[in-house]
GUZA-944273 format. One line per field, with one value per residue (C-alpha): residue in one letter; x, y, z. Coordinates in steps of 0.2 Angstrom, whole numbers, plus 5000, padded with zeros to 4 digits. Layout:
// residues N
residu: a / ...
px: X / ...
py: Y / ...
pz: Z / ...
//
This chain:
// residues 67
residu: m / s / k / r / c / f / v / l / v / p / g / a / w / y / g / g / w / v / w / c / d / f / a / a / q / l / r / a / l / g / h / v / v / t / t / p / t / l / t / g / l / g / e / r / r / h / l / m / a / g / g / a / d / l / s / t / f / r / p / v / s / p / a / r / s / g / r
px: 5819 / 5809 / 5803 / 5785 / 5772 / 5763 / 5748 / 5747 / 5730 / 5728 / 5714 / 5701 / 5706 / 5724 / 5732 / 5745 / 5758 / 5755 / 5765 / 5780 / 5793 / 5788 / 5786 / 5804 / 5810 / 5801 / 5808 / 5825 / 5823 / 5819 / 5800 / 5787 / 5776 / 5760 / 5752 / 5736 / 5725 / 5707 / 5695 / 5687 / 5701 / 5717 / 5723 / 5709 / 5695 / 5690 / 5686 / 5671 / 5654 / 5643 / 5650 / 5661 / 5655 / 5660 / 5652 / 5664 / 5679 / 5678 / 5692 / 5705 / 5702 / 5717 / 5718 / 5720 / 5733 / 5745 / 5744
py: 5059 / 5063 / 5080 / 5083 / 5096 / 5103 / 5114 / 5121 / 5128 / 5139 / 5137 / 5150 / 5168 / 5165 / 5167 / 5158 / 5168 / 5157 / 5143 / 5154 / 5146 / 5128 / 5131 / 5138 / 5122 / 5111 / 5122 / 5120 / 5102 / 5104 / 5103 / 5114 / 5122 / 5133 / 5143 / 5150 / 5162 / 5158 / 5172 / 5180 / 5175 / 5183 / 5197 / 5193 / 5195 / 5211 / 5202 / 5192 / 5200 / 5191 / 5175 / 5161 / 5143 / 5127 / 5132 / 5147 / 5135 / 5121 / 5108 / 5109 / 5096 / 5084 / 5093 / 5110 / 5104 / 5098 / 5080
pz: 4738 / 4722 / 4719 / 4724 / 4722 / 4738 / 4739 / 4757 / 4761 / 4776 / 4789 / 4794 / 4795 / 4788 / 4771 / 4762 / 4771 / 4786 / 4777 / 4773 / 4784 / 4780 / 4762 / 4761 / 4769 / 4757 / 4742 / 4749 / 4747 / 4729 / 4730 / 4721 / 4734 / 4731 / 4746 / 4740 / 4750 / 4747 / 4742 / 4757 / 4769 / 4775 / 4764 / 4751 / 4763 / 4755 / 4739 / 4746 / 4746 / 4758 / 4765 / 4760 / 4761 / 4752 / 4736 / 4735 / 4733 / 4720 / 4719 / 4706 / 4692 / 4688 / 4671 / 4679 / 4692 / 4678 / 4683
//
């Protein structure tokens, strides 16, 4: 299997830590894994003043993702 890059985004009220075990399994297979915690959620909830909505999180452009 070829090496792949994965970005595992947690659901509401969770942080990147929720993917810890699964990310470790993917890394053991040689994949690159990123598990971000979105601002305002999980351990980053204190960084959000007000509320989070879709305008808070913009997609990563292909140029920023390294593709």
